[in-house]
N, C-alpha and C positions, 0 to 999 in steps of 0.2 A: 405363389406357389403353381406350377405348370398344373392346369386343371386336369391333365391327363392323369397325374400321380395318383394312385391308391392310397388311400388311407386305412392303416391297420393297428388295431389296438398291440396285438402280440404276432409276432412274425418269427414261424421257426424255420432254421435254414437246414435242411438236411433230415434224412427218416432215419429209419434204426430203431432198435429199441430205446435209447435216449429221447430222440426226437416224437416218437408217437407217443411215451409216456408222458411227455411234456404236454404234448396234443390233448392228451385224454384228461390230464387236470386242468389247462387253461380253459378246455371247452366247458367242463362241469361246472368251471367257476365262472363261466358266462362271457369269458373275454373274446369269443367270435377267432379264436386262434387261425392263421393260414399258413399251412407247412407247404414247402417247397423241398421235393424228395431228392434234389441232387443227380448226379449223373449215375448213382448206384441204388435205384428206390430199395429202400430195405437193410441198405448197409451191407455190411460183411457178411450176414447170417444168410443173406441170397445166395451164397457160393459155399454152403455148409449144407452140409445133408443132413445126418440124425443130430438134434440137440438133446440130449438127455439130462443135463444138468441144471434145467430150468423150471423152478417149483411149478407145481400144478399140471404137469404134462408127464403123468405115472409111467405112461409107454413111451414117452419119447416124443419128438414132432420133426419133421423136416424144417430147415432153417428157412426157405420160402414160405411154407404154409406158415408158419408163426408169424412171420413179419404180415402174411395177410391178415391174420387174424388181428395183429395190432393194428393194423391200418384200419380194419373195419372198426373196431372199437374206437379208434378215435373219431371216425367218420359219423358214427353213431350218436355222437354227443354234438356233432355240429362244424367240426373240423374240416375246413376246406383243404384238403389235400390235393395239391398241383402238382404236376411233373414240369421242371424245368430247373435250370442251373443258375445260380445267384453267381453273376459275372463282377460285380462291382459293388463296392460298399462304401459310405460315408459316414463317419460316425463320428465328425467333428462338431456336430450340434444336434439338438433333439429338436423335433422328432429325426429319428435316424433315416437315411435316405439307401435303399437297397435296389439296386439295379438285376432285373432277371433276364437271362438270354441276349442280354445287349440292348433290350428294347423296351422290357417292362420295367416302369419305377414305381414303387412302394414306399410310402413315408410310414415308417412305423415307431409306435410309441415305447414298444421295448420288441428287443430282438433275442431270443435264443438260438446259440450256435449248438449245433450237435451234428457237425459234419462228419464226425469220427476220424479214423486212422487206416491208412491202407498198410497191409503188410507188405515187406520189401521181398521181392523174390528173386530166384538166380536168372531167370530168364530163359530156361530151357523148354521147349516145345513137349517133352515129355511132363514136365512139370506141370503146365497147364492141362494137357490132357487128363492126366491121372489126377487133378486136384478133386478131393471129394471121395478118390477110390485109392485112399491110400496116402495120397500129398495132403499135407497138413500146414497150416501156420499156427496151429495153437495146440498143445500138448496136453495142457489143462482139460480143454473141451473135446478130444478126440483121443486121447492115449487109451481110454477105458475099453476102446473097440480092437486093440491091439494087447490086450493082457494075456501073458504065457507067450508071445510070440518075439520074434528078433526085429526090431526098428535101428533106424538111423536118425541121427541129428546133426543138423549144419549150422554151426556157429561158433561164435568164442567169447562172448560176454556173459555178463551175468544172469540175464535171461534164458541163453541157451544152456547154461549149467544148471539153472534153477530146473527147466525143463527135462534136461536129461535126467537129474536125481529123481524128479517126479516119475519119469517113464522107467526107469531102474525099480521104482517099487512095484511096478505091475508086469512089467514085460521081463522075458527071460534075459535078453541080451541088448545092450544099447551101444552102437557104434556111434562115437561122436567125431565128424569130419570137420577139423580144423585146419584153415589153408597156410598157415605160418607155424614156426615153432614154437610158438607162445601164444597165450590167450590175453585179452584184454579184461576180461573178467577179476574182480576184487580177489585177493590172497584166499579169502577163508572160501569163495566159491569154487576156487579151481581146487582145492585141497579137498573139497568136497567129492568132487567127480574123480579126481587121481587116487582117492583111498576106496572108491566103490569098484567092487570087484566085477559087478554086472556091466560095468562102462567100459569099454576099449577107446580110447583116443587114438585116431588116425591123425598124427601130424604132417605138417606141408602137405595135405591132400585136399583135392578139388573134386568136385563131383562133375563128371563128365555126362553121364546119362541115367536118368531113373529106368528101370527095367520093368515091363509089363506092357498088354495090350490093353486088357479091362480094368484090371488092378495090378498094385505094385508088387511084382516079385523079387526086385533085387534092385541094386544101385552098381554103377561102374564109377570108378573113382581113379584118378591118376595122382600119383605122387610127383610133385611139382619141382623136386630136385631131381630124381632119377629118370622121370618119365614112365615110370612102371606103373601098367594098368592092373585092377583087380576087380573082380565081379564079385559083390557080396550079396547073400539071401537074404533079403528082408521082406516084411509084408508091410510096414509103415515106414514114411518118410517125412521127417517134420523139418520146416526151415524156421529157422531162428535167428535170423540176420537183423533184425528190428524192424520196426513199423515207421510210417511217416504220417505224421497229423496232416489232416487235409485243412490247412489253416492257413495259407498261404497269403490269400485273397483279404486277411484282416489283419495283416502284417503292419500296415501303416497306423493302425490305431489301437491295436490290442498289446498287452504285454504278455510274451510267451517266452520259455525258457529256450535254451541253444538248440534242441532239437524240433522246436516250432509247436511243443504242446503250452495251451493258454492257461497263463497262471489265473487262479481264482483266488480270491480271499478265503482263506481256509475256514471250514465249516458252512461254506454258502458255495453258491455258483457265480457269484458277482465276479466280473472284470472290472480292471482299471476305468472303464467306460461305464457312465452313469446309464442304467437302463439296458445294457447288454449283458448277459448271461451266457454260461458255457457249461456244457454237459455231456457225458459219454467219452468217449475215445479221444475226444479233439482235446481234451484237459485232463485225462487219465492214462500216465505210462506206466501204471503199477500193475493193476486188475486185469484191465480191458476184458472184462466178461461183459455177457449181455445181460446180468442181474444187474451188477453194479451200475451199468450205463442206464438202465429203466431207472434205477434209484436216484441218480443225478438228474435225469430228466424229471422226475416228481419235485425233485428240490428247485429246479431251474424254474418251472411254471408257477410255485410257490412264491418264490422269490419274487418273480415277475408280479405276481398278484399284489403282494406287498408292497413292492415299490410304487405300484400304478396307486395304490389306496393313499401312500404317502404323498402323492403328487396331487392328489384332490384338496 
């Protein structure tokens, strides 16, 4: 083996609640974990403002501040947190070979994947500018801030229907923007939104611009059949057009579903490759919450610890 290759017992790829929780447990178990943060240190929570649904923060906390707390706790127990992006992996044999930033090579006895998923966006300038100021990709996370107000949600799948129904419970009105004349959601989910008097579905409609300077004040939509434009006053705009798991680098070795989410053995974080574990949003296309990600991060560290004990 190349003498420049660093040997590591537990390598954690990706930060965020899953990666940092895995690091906390692995470090406390004396496994000397090394964690590479990836391209977005702290994960999706770093682009989130107020987090009010994570236990232990009675007054809420800013997403970036919360991730800083997670990082400090992981480092306190001895985790080496490094800034870098994993650019290649070879899981064909153990120990596993991982390349960081196309140059640093690491030989890892176990690997915990916590690379997360990224929300798909429309690509509007106003969407980026007003992100966290009324624009959100998670109704369950941020809907509470818009209780009693009028909001819009864009999407046509089960997640969009589920989030529209969730928002309708707390908001006075929900405009659901659907680009075609039909949805791809299951019939039962479609029926739920169609029968909800607080949800108005705008068929054959696309978002042209989100309005507002410092916060969302409205949305300009266009009917893609007639070309008619309309401005709707809203205070919250939710994007529910899907998520993309950040897992493509592992595709040659790890089993995934058709969307790229890593398949784990039910009840565990084990993948099809011995010694490789997956946690957080990289393997969860259902819940996608910080608290569930943290839970699977704990599981991954415990699974890795047991795996290493079995090898001795």
